[in-house]
C-alpha positions, 0 to 999 in steps of 0.5 A: 500500500502506497504511503500518503504524501500530503506535503508532496505537490508532485505526488501522483503526477507522472512526468507525462501528465506534468509535461502535457499540463505545461504544454497546454499552459505554455505551448512548445515555444513557451516551454522552450523559453522556460527550459532551454532544451532542444527537445522543446524547439527542434521537432518537439514531441511528447515522446522525445521530450519525455526521453530527454527529461528522464535522462537529464536531471536539471531539465526535469527539476526545472520542469517540476519547479515550474509545474509546482509554481503554476499549480500553486493556486490549483490545477485546471484538470482540462489542461491534462488533456493536451494533444500533440 
């Protein structure tokens, strides 16, 4: 049984959910401005971005920090449905 983590704002949020949410908020260009990584600029896709973020701790941490900041006042559930 998983341990509840009430003080962890990322608990239950997968990297893909976080990325889709931020894409709905920023778009690819805006996300590149926030996290300057080529996976957000050159032929961006969810799959390539997830691969990059899983291998690059600084970029993932930056993305998590941005997500926490953006959702500090609540989450818009509709934004999780971002489609490429």
